[in-house]
ROKOLTOR-405335 format. One line per field, with one value per residue (C-alpha): y, x, z; residue number from 1; residue in three letters. Coordinates in nm, 2 decimals, decimal comma. Each point is the difference from the previous one (the first is absolute). Example, Ala and Ser with C-alpha at 12.3 -4.5 7.8 and 13.67 -1.06 7.14 Angstrom:
BEGIN
py <- [-0,45:0,34]
px <- [1,23:0,14]
pz <- [0,78:-0,07]
num <- [1:2]
residuo <- [ALA:SER]
END
This chain:
BEGIN
py <- [6,99:-0,17:0,08:0,24:-0,17:0,20:-0,15:0,00:-0,05:-0,37:0,05:0,10:-0,35:-0,13:0,31:-0,05:-0,36:0,10:0,25:-0,25:-0,25:0,27:0,18:0,24:-0,08:0,26:-0,15:-0,35:0,13:0,18:-0,28:-0,24:0,21:0,06:-0,33:-0,25:0,26:0,07:0,38:0,04:-0,29:0,18:-0,16:0,18:-0,08:0,09:0,16:0,06:0,15:0,28:0,21:0,07:-0,06:-0,26:0,08:-0,18:-0,12:0,03:-0,09:0,02:-0,02:0,32:0,16:0,05:0,00:-0,02:0,11:-0,03:0,27:-0,13:0,09:-0,08:0,29:0,26:0,17:-0,10:0,23:0,18:-0,33:-0,14:0,31:-0,01:-0,38:0,05:0,29:-0,21:-0,30:0,23:0,12:-0,37:0,02:-0,17:0,13:-0,02:-0,06:0,06:-0,12:0,05:-0,31:0,08:0,02:-0,36:-0,13:0,20:0,03:-0,25:0,00:0,38:-0,06:-0,27:0,21:0,28:-0,24:-0,14:0,36:0,09:-0,31:0,06:0,36:-0,06:-0,35:0,06:0,28:-0,18:-0,35:-0,04:-0,20]
px <- [-4,33:0,20:-0,10:0,23:0,19:0,12:0,32:0,11:0,32:0,05:0,08:-0,36:-0,13:0,10:-0,15:-0,32:-0,02:0,05:-0,28:-0,23:0,07:-0,06:-0,31:-0,20:-0,36:-0,12:0,22:-0,14:-0,36:0,05:0,21:-0,28:-0,22:0,27:0,17:-0,10:-0,13:-0,30:0,02:-0,17:0,22:0,33:0,31:0,14:0,33:0,08:0,33:0,11:0,35:0,00:0,32:0,15:-0,33:-0,25:-0,38:-0,26:-0,21:0,06:-0,18:0,24:-0,29:-0,15:0,33:-0,18:0,16:-0,21:0,15:-0,12:0,12:0,02:0,22:0,32:-0,07:-0,05:0,34:0,07:-0,24:0,27:0,16:-0,33:-0,08:0,34:-0,03:-0,35:0,11:0,29:-0,23:-0,26:0,27:0,00:-0,37:-0,12:-0,32:-0,05:-0,29:0,07:-0,21:0,05:0,04:-0,33:-0,19:0,10:-0,09:-0,33:-0,15:0,16:-0,31:0,04:0,37:-0,09:-0,26:0,26:0,24:-0,27:-0,11:0,36:0,04:-0,34:0,10:0,37:0,06:-0,08:0,26:0,27:0,00:0,23:-0,16]
pz <- [7,10:0,28:0,36:0,18:0,27:0,30:0,14:0,36:0,20:0,05:0,37:0,06:-0,07:0,34:0,18:-0,20:0,10:0,37:-0,03:-0,16:0,28:0,27:-0,13:0,20:0,08:-0,25:-0,27:0,07:-0,01:-0,34:-0,15:0,06:-0,23:-0,27:-0,04:-0,26:-0,25:0,22:-0,07:-0,34:-0,14:0,05:0,14:0,31:0,17:0,36:0,12:-0,36:-0,06:-0,25:-0,07:0,34:0,19:0,11:-0,03:0,21:-0,30:-0,38:-0,32:-0,29:-0,25:0,14:0,11:0,34:0,34:0,31:0,33:0,35:0,23:0,36:0,30:-0,19:-0,23:0,28:-0,03:-0,36:-0,19:-0,19:-0,10:-0,10:-0,21:-0,18:-0,06:-0,14:-0,22:-0,14:-0,08:-0,15:-0,25:-0,12:-0,06:0,32:0,16:0,37:0,23:0,37:0,29:0,37:0,22:0,18:-0,33:-0,08:0,34:0,05:-0,35:-0,24:-0,22:-0,07:-0,08:-0,24:-0,17:-0,04:-0,16:-0,23:-0,09:-0,09:-0,22:-0,17:-0,08:-0,10:-0,12:-0,36:-0,02:0,19:-0,16:-0,30:-0,27]
num <- [1:2:3:4:5:6:7:8:9:10:11:12:13:14:15:16:17:18:19:20:21:22:23:24:25:26:27:28:29:30:31:32:33:34:35:36:37:38:39:40:41:42:43:44:45:46:47:48:49:50:51:52:53:54:55:56:57:58:59:60:61:62:63:64:65:66:67:68:69:70:71:72:73:74:75:76:77:78:79:80:81:82:83:84:85:86:87:88:89:90:91:92:93:94:95:96:97:98:99:100:101:102:103:104:105:106:107:108:109:110:111:112:113:114:115:116:117:118:119:120:121:122:123:124:125:126:127]
residuo <- [MET:PRO:ARG:LYS:ILE:ILE:SER:TYR:LYS:PRO:GLU:LEU:LYS:GLU:ARG:ALA:ARG:TYR:LEU:ARG:ASN:ASN:SER:THR:LEU:SER:GLU:ILE:ILE:LEU:TRP:LYS:GLN:LEU:LYS:GLY:LYS:GLN:MET:ARG:GLY:PHE:ASP:PHE:HIS:ARG:GLN:LYS:PRO:LEU:LEU:ASP:PHE:ILE:VAL:ASP:PHE:TYR:CYS:SER:GLU:LEU:PHE:LEU:ALA:ILE:GLU:ILE:ASP:GLY:SER:SER:HIS:THR:HIS:LYS:GLN:GLU:TYR:ASP:ASN:ASN:ARG:GLN:ALA:ARG:LEU:GLU:GLN:GLU:GLY:ILE:ALA:PHE:LEU:ARG:PHE:ASP:ASP:GLY:GLU:ILE:LYS:ASN:ASP:ILE:TYR:ARG:VAL:LEU:ARG:GLU:ILE:GLU:ASP:TRP:ILE:ASP:LYS:ASN:ALA:LYS:ASP:ARG:ILE:GLU:VAL]
END
């Protein structure tokens, strides 16, 4: 069975590139732990366009988005909730972490991601 591909608006490519080149400290910290298939052998991408949106980190194999909520999300909770609901309709699961969690306890964050993968990977990977 072919893998479901989630399209995106082409104009988001340039914005995603900008965001990758201007990452927050929390994004840099987490990316160092996700890149190069370090997380249970799964390939994550950062600032990934999906539909009309860009998610912080995304694994297409797991249909998993990881979001870091920092100061830029303070007044965007309704937008974030609507965006997440729309992407969940496509089968994407979300893990959300606060900026401070990444900076202050990255190992707990990594364990939470690993636990999610351990519990859900078999059901989410198309064979």
